[in-house]
C-alpha positions, 0 to 999 in steps of 0.5 A: 467052308465049301458046301457040297450037294450029296449027290455032287459029293458022291460023284466027286468023293476024291475032289472032296477028300482032296479039298479037305486036306488042302482047303479045310473041311467040306459040308455035305448037305441032303435037301438042303440040310447040312448032314456031313462035314468031311475033314482031313486026318491032320485036322481030325486028329488035332481036334481028337486030342493027343491020343494019350491016356488019361494016365499017361496025361496025369502022370505028366501033371506037375502034382505027380508024385506028390502024397501030401495034397490036400482038397479042402471040402466044402463044410457047409450044410446041404440043401433040403431036396423034396422028394 
């Protein structure tokens, strides 16, 4: 990952963005401390997930539509809690 100082990144923003797209994430530092990472849109979409809703995800489950699913519960005693 290439590291850019904040002032350099501001002055060369288009280059930072192109590098993020071609070479991967670009780190930006301020006073020697990492403060941001610039990602390509493709990398962001990959990390953010598919974009589908939880309902759509659940409908793709092999268990979708089955009505006889049993979820056994732990029958052990509860623990004591001091209040």
